[in-house]
C-alpha angles and dihedrals in degrees: 000000000000116000134199128204123222143160120249106236099169140003127206121238093256098040113134095002091148092052091049089056090054093041092240120154116258131189123268131203116297095019122128115241137173122233134177108281095242098035122128128353132293119233132175112230127218087258091064094251124124118238131192115214111205137176113250093246089060091067102098102183146353114236118218123202133036111325124178107227115183118207114214118200 
């Protein structure tokens, strides 16, 4: 399975509700996560950056450490 990395910039109020019930760790803003390569939809923000909106169950892992994420406009 192909994966993509991205930085969490915002979470909805109901994101990861199932994981909270099971006391599992979920990502917070500014953390680096992996998602399935074709998950979600791509949008261009008013700031000119591209964003991918994904469902919480499409986040496959949280990456710890120093990762170099390049933002493409």
